[in-house]
N, C-alpha and C positions, 0 to 999 in steps of 0.2 A: 161548219157552225159549232161544233163542239169546243174548238180551242177559242172563237171568239166569247162564247158564253163563260167558259171555264177562266178565262184571264179576267173578263170584267166581273165576274162575282167575286173573285179573290180580291180585286181591287177594293171592291164594295166591303167586303168583310174587314180588311186591313184598316179601313177608314171607320170602322165602327168602333170607335175608343171605348165604349161601355163593354161591351162583350169582349175586347180583347184584354181589357183591364181583368175580368172575372176568369179568362181561360188562359191568360199567361202572367200577369203580374200579380195576381192576388195568389196563385200557388207559389211563385218565388217569393213574396213576401212570407207567408205562410212558414215556408222551408227555411228561411232566414231566421224566423223566432223559433222553429224548432232546434235549429243549429246552436242558438243561444243556450236554450234550456236543457238540452240531452247531450251538449258535448262533455260534462262532467258527470253524467249518471253513473259511469260504470265506475269512475274514481270514488262515489259515495258508498259503493258496495265494498272498498276494500276494508281490510280490518285494521282498526287502531288499536295500538297497545293500551292495555287498561292501567289507570292509576288505582294502586291499592297501597295501604298502609299495614304495618305489622307492629303490633306493640311489642317493644324490647324490653320484656321481663326476664325474671331469671330462668322461668320455666323455657322461655324460646331460646335462650342461651344455652341451655343443656340439651336442646332437640336437635344435634347437629345434622340428623337425617333428613328433617324438616327443611333445615337451612340449606343443604345440599340440593334438594328437590326444587327449592323456591329458587335458588340461584341458576337452576338449569333452565328455567322458563322466563326469567325475568332480567331486567338491566341491571341488576346487582352485580352480577359478575359479566354475564352472556351479554353482547351487544349486536347479535346478529340478527338477520330479516326473521328467524324463527321466533324472536322473544314475544312473551305472551304478557308480561306484567311490566309496569313502572313501579318499583318497590320505594317506600319509604319507612325506614325504621322510626318509630316515635314512642311518646309516651302515651298512656290512655287518654290524656285529656287533650293532647295535640291531635290525636287520631279522630276523637269526637269533633274536634273543631274543623279539622279537614274534612270530614264526612259531612257536617252541617254546612259548610259553604260549597258543597259539590265539586271538591277538589279531587275527592276519590271516589270509587264507585263501593266500596266497603273496606272494613280493615278486619284484620284476623288477631285474635287475642287467645292466648293458651292460658286456659283455667282448668287443669285437669286433661284437658282435651282441646282441640282446636276449634275455634267458635268464630263464625262470620256474623259480622255486625253490618246491616245495611240499612238505609232508608226506604228503599223502595224496590221493587221487583222490575228485572229487565234482562237484556241479554248480556249484560256485564256481569251483572251479578250473579246469574245462571252459570256463567263461565268459571268464575271464583269459585262457586260451589261445586262445580263439577269436577274442579281441580282437587279441592279438599277431599271431595268424596273418593277420587280415583287414590291419592295419596295415602288416605286412612285404609282402605281395601288393601293396596299393596303392603301398607307397613303391617297390617295384622296378618296378612298371609304369611310374609316372610318371617314374623317373630314366631308364628306358630310353628313353621317348618324348622327352624333354626333350633329351638328347643328340643325337637325330635332328633335332628340331624345337624351338628354344628357344623360339620366340613362341608354342606351344601351352601354356606354362605356367599362364597366367590361367586358360583354360578347363579345364585339367585340375585345379587347385586347386578350383574352383568344384563340379567334378563330385565329387571326393574328399570334400568337405564335406557332399555330399547323399545320404542313403540312399534308393534307388528300391526300391520294394515293388511288385512285378507282380501280387500276388495280393491279392484283397479277400474279406473273410469276410463271406458273407450268410447272416443267419438266415431259414428259412422263415417265421417268425412273429416278432411283436414281442416273444413270452416269451424269456428267456434259460434257455438250459439249465442246470436244476440238479438234480444228482444226488441232494443231501441230502434232497429232497422225497420221494424214493422210500421213504425210511425212514419216514416218516409215513403216506405211502400203503398200504405194507406193513403198517403197525401198523393202519391202519383195516381192511385186508383180514383180519388175524388177528382184529380184534373182531367182524367179519361170521361168520367162521367158527366163533367162540366161542357163537354162537346155537345151534349144534347141540347144547349142554347142554339148551336149552329143547326142542328137538325130540325129544331123548331122553327127557327126563322125560315129555313127553306120551305117548310111546308105551308107556312102562311104565306110565303112570296108566290105561291101557284094557287091559292084558294081565293076566288073573285069573291067571297063574302067576307074575306078576313083583311084584304089589302087593295089600295088601288094597283099596286103591280101585278097582283093575282089577277084583276079584271083584264089588264092589258095581255097577260100572257094568255090567258082564255081566248083572247081575241086574236091572238098571233097565228100565222100559218102553220107554225112548228107544233106538234103535239106537246102539250103540256107536260106528259110524264117524260118526253126526252129531255125537256128544258129542266125539270126536276131533277132527273138523273143527273145532269151535267153539273148543276148547281150543288147537289150533294158530294160529288166529287170534289169540286173546289173547297167547300166546308171540311171534309175530310181531310183535305192536304193542309188547308191553313190550320185546322186543329192538331195536326201531327206533327207539324213544324214546332208548334208551341210545346208540344209534348216532348219533341227532342231537346228545345231550349232548357225545358225544366229538368230533363235527365243529365244535360251536360252541366248544367248548374249545380245538380246535387253531387255528380260524380267528381267533377273538377274542382269545384269551390269549397262544397262542403264535406267533401272525401266520403260518400255514402258509397259502401260497397254492395256493389250489383252483381258481382262474380265475374269470371274471366270471358264469358261467352257474350260478346257484345252484339253479335248478330241474333242471338236469342233474346238478348233484351230488347233490342228494336222491334223485333218480331211482337212481343208481348206488347210493346206499345202501340203498334199497326193494331193489333186485337183489340186492345183497350180502347183505343181512339174510335175506332170503327163502330164498337159497341154502343159508346157514349152518344155518337150522332145518330144510330139507330134508334137509341131510346129517346132520344127528343123529336125524332122524326114520328115515331109511334105516339107518343103522348099527343104531339101537335095534330095527328091526323084524328085521334079518337076523342079529343076533348073539344067540343063545340062550344067555346068560352072565349073569353077575350084573352088577349096576349098575357095580360097581368096575371090572370089565372093559372095560365099555363106555366108562365115561369115560376110561380109560387109552388106549383105541383112538382116542377122539376128540382128545384131546390130542394123541397121536402123530400124527395125520394132520394135523391142524390146524397143528402147528409144522413139519411137513416142508413142507407145502404154503407156510407163510408164509417159511421159509428159502429155498427155491426160488423165490420172488418177491422176495427181496433184504432181507428184515427183519432180518437180521444181517451180511449183507455184499452191498451195494447190486451188486457185481461179478457175484455169482451169478446175479443175473436176468438177466443178457446171456449168461453162460457157457451156461446152461441152454438159453436160445434159440437159441443158435449149435451147441452141442451136440446137443440133441433138441428140435428145432423145434416138434414136435407137442405138448410140455409146455405152450406157450404157450397152447395152444387148451383143454386139458384141466384146467390147474391153476386152480381157482377163485380163487385168492389174487391170482395173475398176471393174471386177468381184470379183477379188481378195481382191482388196482395202474394196470393199462393204461387203463382206463376214466379214473380220476381224472387221470393225466398227459396223456391226449390230450386232456381239456378246458385242461389247463394250458398244453400246448405246442402243439397243432395249430389250424389255423384251422378246418378243416372236421369233420364229425363222423362220418365213414364209420367208423373205426376205434373211435371211442366207441360207435355202435349195433351193430357187430359183437360187442363184448364183452359189451353188456347182451343181445342177443340169445342169445348161448351162455350166460350165466349164468341167463337165464329158461328156456332149453331144457334145461338139467340139471335145473333146479328142478322143471319139470313131470315129467320121466323120473322122478327121485327119489320125487316124490309118487305117481306112477302105481304104482311098485314097492311104495310103502308101502302103498297102498290093495289092490293084490293079494294082498299077505303078509297082513294084517290081515284082510281077509274071509274068507279060508279057514281060520281059526283056530276050532277048536271045542274044548270042553273036556268029558270025560266026567263030571266032577264038581266041585264049587266048594265 
């Protein structure tokens, strides 16, 4: 009996083109769009050398100390990866014209002291100002000390050419933090929650007041809850296969990093898929309205959970976690994304198993509520 119902329900689901599109093809299409828009995100954060100009007047020519400092951080002499500026020597008129045409971020002119001329405020202009402030501070300090102790000049010059860094960045794992991964993880979470459409469909299929199929099931000699259980197994398997296909596409085609623990990744998919199907069954059992209204509720709930988990804006996940910490533990989409990210980033599995445990707990509770609702339903006539 189980095998017969299971196989036939699987066939019916696979032939449902509308639901197969939303639970399988739509996440893949969305993942492809993510791949096109996010693949160059990290490169946008790379530092680009800043174009500046220096007015080549007599005072600048006499200031050999500034020329040496500028050459050490620019392309004038130095062409390594650590260069900071692309420097152009120009007249005051040429520098003003370059600035007007946005060819440079600003220009430096010596008129008693180094002055920075810019058109607007920004990161590049701030970097140039910080460089000038740092040079002025070091030059003033060295000049003051040399006046008192001329023999200290070689030591001071060696110190001035050296940048001391007293902070060391230490990552708790070998994995580099990558916030763009959260978009893909939230997409998988959304796909898992879309399993709710299958759960809702199976609830409607055993309710005589909602579908002709439900009326036939109620008249069948086999208990409808058994049929419902067998059908839910089929729904879970079909949806889980679609999730596995999505994971394979993300991992093999788009090269999304899910970590090295494949079995734990699949376990998270199983927990998320079962959670999605159970949520759909719960909403289908509790809401006594048409299938269209139930579908609207499912879409709304799934998208709200996915939005709060960072699907549309990655910072939203952290904003919600800090503003309403409890949402991190009751939002199933957040639990799924956290499970994937903990596999990628953390060396331990405590956070991962906490998320999986909460997903399984919610799944059991939802199925229990569905069972209690369906077993009490009686019909005066069919």
